[in-house]
PyMOL Python script that loads the backbone (N, CA, C, O; Angstrom):
from pymol import cmd

cmd.read_pdbstr("""\
ATOM      1  N   MET A   1    -118.921 -15.817  55.054  1.00  0.00           N
ATOM      2  CA  MET A   1    -119.829 -16.452  54.183  1.00  0.00           C
ATOM      3  C   MET A   1    -120.267 -15.143  53.547  1.00  0.00           C
ATOM      4  O   MET A   1    -120.412 -14.081  54.151  1.00  0.00           O
ATOM      5  N   ASN A   2    -120.451 -15.348  52.288  1.00  0.00           N
ATOM      6  CA  ASN A   2    -120.924 -14.377  51.351  1.00  0.00           C
ATOM      7  C   ASN A   2    -122.288 -14.163  51.468  1.00  0.00           C
ATOM      8  O   ASN A   2    -123.012 -15.146  51.316  1.00  0.00           O
ATOM      9  N   ASN A   3    -122.866 -12.937  51.738  1.00  0.00           N
ATOM     10  CA  ASN A   3    -124.442 -12.752  51.874  1.00  0.00           C
ATOM     11  C   ASN A   3    -125.034 -12.231  50.801  1.00  0.00           C
ATOM     12  O   ASN A   3    -126.188 -11.803  50.827  1.00  0.00           O
ATOM     13  N   GLN A   4    -124.298 -12.227  49.790  1.00  0.00           N
ATOM     14  CA  GLN A   4    -125.163 -11.451  48.365  1.00  0.00           C
ATOM     15  C   GLN A   4    -125.585 -12.571  47.630  1.00  0.00           C
ATOM     16  O   GLN A   4    -124.822 -13.493  47.340  1.00  0.00           O
ATOM     17  N   LEU A   5    -126.716 -12.530  47.334  1.00  0.00           N
ATOM     18  CA  LEU A   5    -127.561 -13.563  46.562  1.00  0.00           C
ATOM     19  C   LEU A   5    -127.283 -13.239  44.961  1.00  0.00           C
ATOM     20  O   LEU A   5    -127.383 -12.073  44.581  1.00  0.00           O
ATOM     21  N   THR A   6    -126.976 -14.156  44.149  1.00  0.00           N
ATOM     22  CA  THR A   6    -126.967 -14.006  42.800  1.00  0.00           C
ATOM     23  C   THR A   6    -128.625 -14.100  42.258  1.00  0.00           C
ATOM     24  O   THR A   6    -129.523 -14.125  43.100  1.00  0.00           O
ATOM     25  N   LYS A   7    -128.887 -14.142  41.002  1.00  0.00           N
ATOM     26  CA  LYS A   7    -129.974 -14.070  40.232  1.00  0.00           C
ATOM     27  C   LYS A   7    -130.336 -15.640  40.401  1.00  0.00           C
ATOM     28  O   LYS A   7    -131.483 -16.025  40.628  1.00  0.00           O
ATOM     29  N   LYS A   8    -129.278 -16.451  40.270  1.00  0.00           N
ATOM     30  CA  LYS A   8    -129.669 -18.113  40.522  1.00  0.00           C
ATOM     31  C   LYS A   8    -129.968 -18.497  42.035  1.00  0.00           C
ATOM     32  O   LYS A   8    -130.666 -19.485  42.264  1.00  0.00           O
ATOM     33  N   ASP A   9    -129.534 -17.855  42.900  1.00  0.00           N
ATOM     34  CA  ASP A   9    -130.059 -17.990  44.174  1.00  0.00           C
ATOM     35  C   ASP A   9    -131.409 -17.574  44.135  1.00  0.00           C
ATOM     36  O   ASP A   9    -132.239 -18.380  44.556  1.00  0.00           O
ATOM     37  N   THR A  10    -131.746 -16.622  43.771  1.00  0.00           N
ATOM     38  CA  THR A  10    -133.085 -15.913  44.057  1.00  0.00           C
ATOM     39  C   THR A  10    -134.064 -16.893  43.442  1.00  0.00           C
ATOM     40  O   THR A  10    -134.937 -17.460  44.099  1.00  0.00           O
ATOM     41  N   SER A  11    -133.866 -17.061  42.136  1.00  0.00           N
ATOM     42  CA  SER A  11    -134.537 -18.139  41.212  1.00  0.00           C
ATOM     43  C   SER A  11    -134.706 -19.329  42.033  1.00  0.00           C
ATOM     44  O   SER A  11    -135.838 -19.774  42.228  1.00  0.00           O
ATOM     45  N   GLU A  12    -133.682 -19.874  42.525  1.00  0.00           N
ATOM     46  CA  GLU A  12    -133.930 -21.278  43.147  1.00  0.00           C
ATOM     47  C   GLU A  12    -134.957 -21.283  44.352  1.00  0.00           C
ATOM     48  O   GLU A  12    -135.915 -22.025  44.566  1.00  0.00           O
ATOM     49  N   GLY A  13    -134.414 -20.141  45.119  1.00  0.00           N
ATOM     50  CA  GLY A  13    -135.330 -19.673  46.197  1.00  0.00           C
ATOM     51  C   GLY A  13    -136.522 -19.852  46.335  1.00  0.00           C
ATOM     52  O   GLY A  13    -137.151 -20.508  47.165  1.00  0.00           O
ATOM     53  N   LYS A  14    -136.964 -18.980  45.119  1.00  0.00           N
ATOM     54  CA  LYS A  14    -138.671 -18.923  44.588  1.00  0.00           C
ATOM     55  C   LYS A  14    -139.058 -20.374  44.301  1.00  0.00           C
ATOM     56  O   LYS A  14    -140.146 -20.747  44.741  1.00  0.00           O
ATOM     57  N   GLU A  15    -138.327 -21.211  43.641  1.00  0.00           N
ATOM     58  CA  GLU A  15    -138.473 -22.475  43.040  1.00  0.00           C
ATOM     59  C   GLU A  15    -138.983 -23.427  44.573  1.00  0.00           C
ATOM     60  O   GLU A  15    -140.003 -24.082  44.787  1.00  0.00           O
ATOM     61  N   LEU A  16    -138.048 -23.208  45.249  1.00  0.00           N
ATOM     62  CA  LEU A  16    -138.244 -23.956  46.512  1.00  0.00           C
ATOM     63  C   LEU A  16    -139.157 -23.917  47.220  1.00  0.00           C
ATOM     64  O   LEU A  16    -139.740 -24.876  47.726  1.00  0.00           O
ATOM     65  N   TYR A  17    -139.460 -22.422  47.375  1.00  0.00           N
ATOM     66  CA  TYR A  17    -140.597 -21.685  48.089  1.00  0.00           C
ATOM     67  C   TYR A  17    -142.059 -22.113  47.442  1.00  0.00           C
ATOM     68  O   TYR A  17    -143.052 -22.283  48.148  1.00  0.00           O
ATOM     69  N   GLU A  18    -142.056 -22.259  46.048  1.00  0.00           N
ATOM     70  CA  GLU A  18    -143.309 -22.988  45.481  1.00  0.00           C
ATOM     71  C   GLU A  18    -143.533 -24.322  45.565  1.00  0.00           C
ATOM     72  O   GLU A  18    -144.670 -24.795  45.592  1.00  0.00           O
ATOM     73  N   LEU A  19    -142.391 -25.064  45.614  1.00  0.00           N
ATOM     74  CA  LEU A  19    -142.540 -26.441  46.062  1.00  0.00           C
ATOM     75  C   LEU A  19    -143.330 -26.579  47.526  1.00  0.00           C
ATOM     76  O   LEU A  19    -144.443 -27.064  47.725  1.00  0.00           O
ATOM     77  N   LEU A  20    -142.469 -26.042  48.413  1.00  0.00           N
ATOM     78  CA  LEU A  20    -142.909 -26.143  49.781  1.00  0.00           C
ATOM     79  C   LEU A  20    -144.202 -25.874  50.166  1.00  0.00           C
ATOM     80  O   LEU A  20    -144.872 -26.577  50.922  1.00  0.00           O
ATOM     81  N   THR A  21    -144.587 -24.725  49.572  1.00  0.00           N
ATOM     82  CA  THR A  21    -146.246 -24.276  49.814  1.00  0.00           C
ATOM     83  C   THR A  21    -147.144 -24.895  49.100  1.00  0.00           C
ATOM     84  O   THR A  21    -148.348 -24.675  49.232  1.00  0.00           O
ATOM     85  N   SER A  22    -146.570 -25.879  48.126  1.00  0.00           N
ATOM     86  CA  SER A  22    -147.588 -26.555  47.559  1.00  0.00           C
ATOM     87  C   SER A  22    -147.828 -28.065  48.118  1.00  0.00           C
ATOM     88  O   SER A  22    -148.722 -28.824  47.743  1.00  0.00           O
ATOM     89  N   LEU A  23    -147.001 -28.287  48.932  1.00  0.00           N
ATOM     90  CA  LEU A  23    -147.043 -29.586  49.811  1.00  0.00           C
ATOM     91  C   LEU A  23    -148.175 -29.258  50.937  1.00  0.00           C
ATOM     92  O   LEU A  23    -148.488 -28.156  51.389  1.00  0.00           O
ATOM     93  N   PRO A  24    -148.770 -30.735  51.298  1.00  0.00           N
ATOM     94  CA  PRO A  24    -149.630 -30.867  52.472  1.00  0.00           C
ATOM     95  C   PRO A  24    -148.752 -30.474  53.573  1.00  0.00           C
ATOM     96  O   PRO A  24    -147.534 -30.642  53.514  1.00  0.00           O
ATOM     97  N   GLU A  25    -149.449 -29.862  54.751  1.00  0.00           N
ATOM     98  CA  GLU A  25    -148.868 -29.378  55.894  1.00  0.00           C
ATOM     99  C   GLU A  25    -147.714 -30.250  56.432  1.00  0.00           C
ATOM    100  O   GLU A  25    -146.579 -29.884  56.738  1.00  0.00           O
ATOM    101  N   ALA A  26    -148.288 -31.566  56.482  1.00  0.00           N
ATOM    102  CA  ALA A  26    -147.393 -32.866  57.326  1.00  0.00           C
ATOM    103  C   ALA A  26    -146.227 -32.845  56.718  1.00  0.00           C
ATOM    104  O   ALA A  26    -145.167 -32.780  57.342  1.00  0.00           O
ATOM    105  N   GLU A  27    -146.316 -32.903  55.315  1.00  0.00           N
ATOM    106  CA  GLU A  27    -145.104 -33.373  54.380  1.00  0.00           C
ATOM    107  C   GLU A  27    -144.241 -31.954  54.252  1.00  0.00           C
ATOM    108  O   GLU A  27    -143.042 -32.009  53.980  1.00  0.00           O
ATOM    109  N   ARG A  28    -144.805 -30.888  54.429  1.00  0.00           N
ATOM    110  CA  ARG A  28    -144.213 -29.601  54.451  1.00  0.00           C
ATOM    111  C   ARG A  28    -143.424 -29.759  55.635  1.00  0.00           C
ATOM    112  O   ARG A  28    -142.207 -29.708  55.454  1.00  0.00           O
ATOM    113  N   LYS A  29    -143.843 -29.944  56.840  1.00  0.00           N
ATOM    114  CA  LYS A  29    -143.111 -29.944  58.121  1.00  0.00           C
ATOM    115  C   LYS A  29    -142.015 -30.965  57.941  1.00  0.00           C
ATOM    116  O   LYS A  29    -140.849 -30.597  58.077  1.00  0.00           O
ATOM    117  N   GLN A  30    -142.274 -32.115  57.669  1.00  0.00           N
ATOM    118  CA  GLN A  30    -141.100 -33.151  57.206  1.00  0.00           C
ATOM    119  C   GLN A  30    -140.133 -32.432  56.525  1.00  0.00           C
ATOM    120  O   GLN A  30    -139.002 -32.436  57.012  1.00  0.00           O
ATOM    121  N   ALA A  31    -140.338 -31.805  55.487  1.00  0.00           N
ATOM    122  CA  ALA A  31    -139.288 -31.230  54.527  1.00  0.00           C
ATOM    123  C   ALA A  31    -138.384 -30.414  55.169  1.00  0.00           C
ATOM    124  O   ALA A  31    -137.163 -30.524  55.062  1.00  0.00           O
ATOM    125  N   LEU A  32    -139.199 -29.270  56.099  1.00  0.00           N
ATOM    126  CA  LEU A  32    -138.423 -28.331  56.722  1.00  0.00           C
ATOM    127  C   LEU A  32    -137.324 -28.778  57.893  1.00  0.00           C
ATOM    128  O   LEU A  32    -136.214 -28.297  58.119  1.00  0.00           O
ATOM    129  N   ILE A  33    -138.083 -29.955  58.610  1.00  0.00           N
ATOM    130  CA  ILE A  33    -137.170 -30.726  59.641  1.00  0.00           C
ATOM    131  C   ILE A  33    -135.857 -31.284  58.783  1.00  0.00           C
ATOM    132  O   ILE A  33    -134.722 -31.216  59.254  1.00  0.00           O
ATOM    133  N   TYR A  34    -136.098 -31.763  57.659  1.00  0.00           N
ATOM    134  CA  TYR A  34    -135.014 -32.737  57.101  1.00  0.00           C
ATOM    135  C   TYR A  34    -134.105 -31.614  56.624  1.00  0.00           C
ATOM    136  O   TYR A  34    -132.910 -31.833  56.822  1.00  0.00           O
ATOM    137  N   VAL A  35    -134.424 -30.406  56.012  1.00  0.00           N
ATOM    138  CA  VAL A  35    -133.514 -29.516  55.585  1.00  0.00           C
ATOM    139  C   VAL A  35    -132.955 -28.775  56.735  1.00  0.00           C
ATOM    140  O   VAL A  35    -131.986 -28.127  56.340  1.00  0.00           O
ATOM    141  N   ARG A  36    -133.171 -28.605  57.999  1.00  0.00           N
ATOM    142  CA  ARG A  36    -132.819 -27.845  59.184  1.00  0.00           C
ATOM    143  C   ARG A  36    -131.689 -29.117  59.496  1.00  0.00           C
ATOM    144  O   ARG A  36    -130.494 -28.843  59.611  1.00  0.00           O
ATOM    145  N   ALA A  37    -132.125 -30.347  59.603  1.00  0.00           N
ATOM    146  CA  ALA A  37    -131.019 -31.392  59.857  1.00  0.00           C
ATOM    147  C   ALA A  37    -129.865 -31.068  59.002  1.00  0.00           C
ATOM    148  O   ALA A  37    -128.760 -30.797  59.473  1.00  0.00           O
ATOM    149  N   LEU A  38    -130.121 -31.098  57.768  1.00  0.00           N
ATOM    150  CA  LEU A  38    -128.743 -30.909  56.756  1.00  0.00           C
ATOM    151  C   LEU A  38    -127.899 -29.674  57.224  1.00  0.00           C
ATOM    152  O   LEU A  38    -126.690 -29.638  57.455  1.00  0.00           O
ATOM    153  N   GLY A  39    -128.751 -28.756  57.301  1.00  0.00           N
ATOM    154  CA  GLY A  39    -127.873 -27.583  57.973  1.00  0.00           C
ATOM    155  C   GLY A  39    -127.046 -27.691  59.156  1.00  0.00           C
ATOM    156  O   GLY A  39    -125.890 -27.272  59.223  1.00  0.00           O
ATOM    157  N   ASP A  40    -127.741 -28.323  60.176  1.00  0.00           N
ATOM    158  CA  ASP A  40    -126.978 -28.650  61.226  1.00  0.00           C
ATOM    159  C   ASP A  40    -125.858 -29.311  61.068  1.00  0.00           C
ATOM    160  O   ASP A  40    -124.799 -28.907  61.549  1.00  0.00           O
ATOM    161  N   ARG A  41    -125.981 -30.541  60.288  1.00  0.00           N
ATOM    162  CA  ARG A  41    -124.868 -31.396  60.039  1.00  0.00           C
ATOM    163  C   ARG A  41    -123.665 -30.725  59.148  1.00  0.00           C
ATOM    164  O   ARG A  41    -122.525 -31.173  59.022  1.00  0.00           O
ATOM    165  N   GLN A  42    -124.172 -29.623  58.607  1.00  0.00           N
ATOM    166  CA  GLN A  42    -123.172 -28.862  57.671  1.00  0.00           C
ATOM    167  C   GLN A  42    -122.377 -28.094  58.708  1.00  0.00           C
ATOM    168  O   GLN A  42    -121.157 -28.033  58.559  1.00  0.00           O
ATOM    169  N   ILE A  43    -122.930 -27.525  59.705  1.00  0.00           N
ATOM    170  CA  ILE A  43    -122.193 -26.760  60.662  1.00  0.00           C
ATOM    171  C   ILE A  43    -121.594 -27.743  61.385  1.00  0.00           C
ATOM    172  O   ILE A  43    -120.444 -27.394  61.651  1.00  0.00           O
ATOM    173  N   MET A  44    -121.880 -28.905  61.858  1.00  0.00           N
ATOM    174  CA  MET A  44    -121.186 -29.514  62.861  1.00  0.00           C
ATOM    175  C   MET A  44    -119.617 -30.405  61.783  1.00  0.00           C
ATOM    176  O   MET A  44    -118.691 -31.040  62.289  1.00  0.00           O
ATOM    177  N   THR A  45    -119.784 -30.186  60.607  1.00  0.00           N
ATOM    178  CA  THR A  45    -118.701 -30.610  59.815  1.00  0.00           C
ATOM    179  C   THR A  45    -117.898 -29.645  59.745  1.00  0.00           C
ATOM    180  O   THR A  45    -116.728 -29.935  59.996  1.00  0.00           O
ATOM    181  N   ASN A  46    -118.140 -28.492  59.465  1.00  0.00           N
ATOM    182  CA  ASN A  46    -117.469 -27.289  59.261  1.00  0.00           C
ATOM    183  C   ASN A  46    -116.682 -26.891  60.673  1.00  0.00           C
ATOM    184  O   ASN A  46    -115.553 -26.402  60.730  1.00  0.00           O
ATOM    185  N   ASP A  47    -117.477 -27.190  61.711  1.00  0.00           N
ATOM    186  CA  ASP A  47    -116.788 -27.169  63.258  1.00  0.00           C
ATOM    187  C   ASP A  47    -115.840 -27.978  63.388  1.00  0.00           C
ATOM    188  O   ASP A  47    -114.848 -27.493  63.933  1.00  0.00           O
ATOM    189  N   LYS A  48    -115.761 -29.215  63.041  1.00  0.00           N
ATOM    190  CA  LYS A  48    -115.113 -30.343  63.252  1.00  0.00           C
ATOM    191  C   LYS A  48    -113.442 -30.155  62.239  1.00  0.00           C
ATOM    192  O   LYS A  48    -112.319 -30.521  62.583  1.00  0.00           O
ATOM    193  N   LYS A  49    -113.908 -29.401  60.844  1.00  0.00           N
ATOM    194  CA  LYS A  49    -112.545 -28.974  60.235  1.00  0.00           C
ATOM    195  C   LYS A  49    -111.908 -27.914  60.702  1.00  0.00           C
ATOM    196  O   LYS A  49    -110.727 -27.751  60.395  1.00  0.00           O
ATOM    197  N   ALA A  50    -112.564 -27.020  61.514  1.00  0.00           N
ATOM    198  CA  ALA A  50    -111.957 -25.807  61.829  1.00  0.00           C
ATOM    199  C   ALA A  50    -111.226 -26.323  63.170  1.00  0.00           C
ATOM    200  O   ALA A  50    -110.089 -25.892  63.365  1.00  0.00           O
ATOM    201  N   GLY A  51    -111.674 -27.034  63.922  1.00  0.00           N
ATOM    202  CA  GLY A  51    -111.308 -27.689  65.419  1.00  0.00           C
ATOM    203  C   GLY A  51    -110.071 -28.575  65.067  1.00  0.00           C
ATOM    204  O   GLY A  51    -109.511 -29.231  65.946  1.00  0.00           O
TER     205      GLY A  51
END
""", "prot")
cmd.dss("prot")
cmd.show_as("cartoon", "prot")
cmd.util.cbc("prot")
cmd.orient("prot")
């Protein structure tokens, strides 16, 4: 995986951070759980392709 962030990556990250910090705590937790689940699903998909 490429660990180099582009200006676009940094800009999108800042935008996501601003969106998350503006949410009420309960909604922020739900959003983080959802994002982590998407990441887990991506890992599982990549593992199945590799195996």
